[in-house]
N, C-alpha and C positions, 0 to 999 in steps of 0.2 A: 664283585658283590656276592655272587654265589656260583657254585659248581654242582652239577647233578648228573645223573645218568639219563640217557635218552628215554629208556623204558619208564623211569619214574615220572619224568616230566610229561611224557606222552599219555600216560595213564591218567594223570591229573587233568590234562587238557581234554581228554575224551570225556571225563566226568562233568566238566563245567561248561563245555562249549554249547550245549543245547540250550543254555539260558541266555546266549548272546543273540541279540536281534540286529543283524547286519543291515537291515533295511530302514532302520530308524534314522531320524534326523539329528539325534543327539550324539556327538562324537564319542563320548565316554561309553555309551551302551554298545558300541562295536568293539570295545576293548575288554580285556581280562585283567583283573587286579592281581598283583604279586605283593604279598604283605606278610608281615610277621604274625605268627599265631602261636602263642605260648613260647616255647623254646625253639620252635621250628618256623616253617614257611609254608604258605598255602596259596592256591589260586582261587579267585572268586569272580563269578560272573552274574549279571542280572539283566533282566529286561523290564524292571520295575514292578512286574507281577510275580516273578519267580526269581529266586537267588539260589545258586549252587556253589558250595565251597568244598575244596578237596586239598588236603596237604600232600606234600611229597618230600622225600628225603633229599637233603642238600647240605653241602658244606657252605656255611654262611660266613662271609667276610665281615670284618669290623666296619667296613664302609657301606654295608647294605642300607638301602633306603627304599621304601615302598614306591611302586610305580604301576602304571597300567600300560599294556602293550596291545597293538591291533591283533585281534583274535585270529582272523583269517591268515594274515601274513606269518605270524609266528607258528601257527599250526602247520602251515606249508613248509616252513624252514625246518622245524623239528622232524617232520615226516621224511624230509629229503636227506637227513643225516643218517649215516650208516648205523645199523643196529649195534648195540653194545658200546657205543662211543660215549665219552664224557661231553657235556655241554656246559659252557661257562657264559654267564651274563656279566659284562663289565660296564661300569658307569662311563658315560661320556658327559663331561661337565662343561657348563658355560658359566664361568665364575664359580659361584657357590650353588648354582642351580643344576639339577640333573636334567639334561637336555635330551638324551637318547641313551640307548644301550647297544653294546656290541655283543653279538652272539658268536662265540668261537667254538669250533669243534675240529680237532686236527689242524689242518692248514687253512680251513675255511674261516672267514670272519665276515659277518653281515651286520651293518648298522641299521637299527630299527628305531623309528620315532616313538616317543612315549607321551603319555598325558599324566598329569599329577594325580597321585592317589587321593589327595585331600578332597578332590572334586568328584570322586567316584561314589555313586549312591550306595546306601546301606539299608537293606531290609531287616536285617537281624538286629533290631534294637527295640527297646521298649519292653514293658512287662508282658509276659504270657502266663496268666495266673493258674492255668490248669496243666497238669503234667501226668503222663501215664507211660508205662513201659510194657512191651509185649514182644513176641517173636516177630522178626522182620519177615520171615517166610510166610507165616500165617496171614499177616497184614497184606502182603503183596498178592498172595493167592486170592483173597477175597476181593481186593481192589480190581485185579485183572479179570475177575469173573463177571464184573458188572459194568466197567467203564465203557464198553462198546455200545451200551444202550443210552448214553448221554445224548441229549438234544444238541443240535448245531444251529437252531433258530435263535437269533439274537432277540427276537420279539418277546420270547419267554426266557429271559436270561437266567431265571432261577432254576431252570432245567438243564443249564449248561454245566453240569458237574455231578459229582457223586455225593449223595447225602450221607452223612455219618451220624447215626442215631444211637446214642448210648442208653442202656437200660440195665436192670438187674440181670437180664438174660445174656447180655453181652453187647457187642458193637455191631449194629446192622449197617450194611453198605447197600445203598439203593440208587439206581439210575433209571431214568425214563425219558423217552422222546415223545410220549403221547400215543405211540403205536405199540410199544412194548415196554415192559418194566422188569428189570432184573434186580433181585435182592439176595444177599448172602449174609449169613450171621456168623460172626466170629464169637464163639461162646465165651462167657466170663471165665470159665476154667482155663482158657488159654491166655488170659490177661493178668499181668502181675499185680495191678492196682485196682482199687474200686473205681468205677467209671460213671456211676449214676449221676454225679454232678457235672459231668463233661458237657460243655455247650454243644448244642445240635448245630452242625455247620455243613456248608456245601463246599466241597473241594473242587476247584475248577477242572474242567475236562482236559485242559492243556497240562495241568500238573500231574494228573494220574499216570499217564504213560511214562513221564520222567521218573516218577517214584518207582514204577515197575522196572524201568531200565537201569537206574543208577543205584538204588539202595542195595547194599550187599545182602546176600541171603544168609540165613542161619546165624544172624546176629541179634543182639538185643536192640530193639528199636525204641528210642525215646521220643515221645510226641509231646510238644508243648503248644498250647493254643490259647487264643482269646476269641472273641466273636468275629474278629476281622483278619486274623493272621494265624498261620500254623507253621510249626517248625518240626522237621524230622531229622533225627541224628542216629546213624547206625554205622558201626565201624568208624571209618575216617570221613564219611560223607555227611554233609549237612545241607539240607534243602529247605528253604523257607518259601512260603507262598501266601499271597493274599487269598482271601476267601470270597466266594460269591455272596453278594448281599441279596436278601430276599427270603421268602417263606416257601419251603418245599411242600408240595401237596401231601395230604395224608395218605401215604402209600398203603396203609392197612385197609382202608376202605375200598381200594381197588382190587384187593386179592379176594377171590371167591372163597366163601366159607364152607360151601358144600358143592356137590356135583351130582348130576343124574347119570352120566355115562363116564366110565374110566377105561382108557385103552393103554396097553403096555406093548412096547415095541423096541426093537434094536435101534439105538441112535445112529449107528454107522450105516445100517441098511436104509433107514429112512433118509438120511442125508444123501446117500448115493442115488436113491430113487428121485428125490427132489431135483438133484442136479441133472438127471436124465430128462425129466419132463420139462425143465426150464430151458432146455436147448432150443426149443421152438418159440420161446417167449422173449420177444424183444421189447416188451413194454416195461415201464419203470415199476409198475405195481407188482410184478412177479407173482401174480395170483395163481394159486393152485387149489383145485377142488379135492377134498379128502373125503372119501366114503369108507367108513369103518363098519365092519360086521364082526361077528364073534371070532373069526379066524384070520382076517386079513384087513389090509388098508389099501384102497385103490386111489392112486393119485392121477389127476387129469388136468391137463393144461390145454385150453382152447383159446389162444390169443387172437383169433380172427383169421385174417388172410395169411398169417405166418405159418399156419399148420396146426397140427394136433398131436398130443402125446399122452400116453397112458402107461402106468407102471403099477405093479402090485407087489406088496411086501407082506410077510407074515406078521400078524399082530393078534393079540388077545384082547377082547373087549366084552364088557358085560351088557352090551346092547348095540343097536345100529344107530349111526349118526352121520350126518353130512354137513360139512362146514368148509368155508373158504378161508385160506390163510395166505399171507405173504410168505412164499416158499423160501426166499432168501433170508428173511428174518428168522424163520424157524430153524434153518440150517445153522445160522450164526449162533442162535441161542443154544442149540444142542452142543456146538463146539465148546461153549463155556460151562457146560455141566460136566463135572468129573464123574462120569458114569458110562457104562456100556449099554445100559438099558434105561429107557426114559418112560415116564408116565404122563399121559395127557388127560386132563379132567375137563369135561364139557357139561354145560347146562342147556343152552339153546344156541342156534346159529348166530344170534346177535350178541351173545354174552362173551366176556373175556375168557380165553383158554389158559389153563394153568399147566405149565410144563415143569417137571421136576424129576429128580432122582427118586426112585421108588422108596417110600418110607420117610422122606424128608417132609418137614412141616414149615419151618421158617425160611428155608432156602429154596427159592423157585424163581421162575420167570413167567410173566403174564404177557400174552400176545393177543392183540385185538383182532377179531375176525374181519374178513373181507367179503364183499359180494362177488360171486363168480357166476 
């Protein structure tokens, strides 16, 4: 049916296997489809919410017929074959029906059961009326900068993803779990097509890391979408995903429009100090008291019987301020800002805190305060 190189097949398997749900009760969903695509051949996998397709180079025989194979079994077989070897898939027929395939490499041959391609689900069908093109690296950078803040609470399912909000300014990426909110703007100057008419959609939190992991960098990324489904194509990879239904909160109302106190501090030094004071904190809240004056920030953790920790880092501030924050949230948020120095804006101890790269306006993170 076809012959290929181990490296080519293994690369395609690596791209699509994350869409396989081996714990489901539907046999086909534990499989990967092998099918014609244009003049070539590709692998395709789905869990009914996400679909990933990846082509690979192969010599295709005249007897080729599409089929699906068990993902776990074939991935193990291909991994065990020596690097650089050819791999052949040969048909095992029962009358006129493809019953199984034999995988050959060198002197090895392994018979593997298959399921028919005709019964394999397809997500990539139906009209997607809106399309836009942009750089894949820019898209991935913005997405990976916010997806950590997605909620995992199923009771508020509309927070279980990244909100994509298009406007004349560009494409805004927003994620929140109610305790913090991260937003990043991909400016319209970095987008090839007008996007003002793009539907406002919520990309599922399970889809975001797959896009970051599998979309090739430095390629043109084509995005097609409707209100219910979105398709990403870059290089040879195609990823289709269902969208989260629901209305995302008005994130603009959550962002402070002014501040009373602003502090500027090294992000690396602040993260290191937080890590040190949290060593005595075994509580889930990770509460840290921050005391800012004009030249420093004092971090204090007093979790009760576990001990007490204090650390001081250099900071510049235009006033004195005391506030409690979740230290772990602050560290993670700093990690996702592309900057060595961070700015913190405060109003009062009960108001949201704005964290950003100095000089930024649309790109920032909001962290809710804590009582300490």
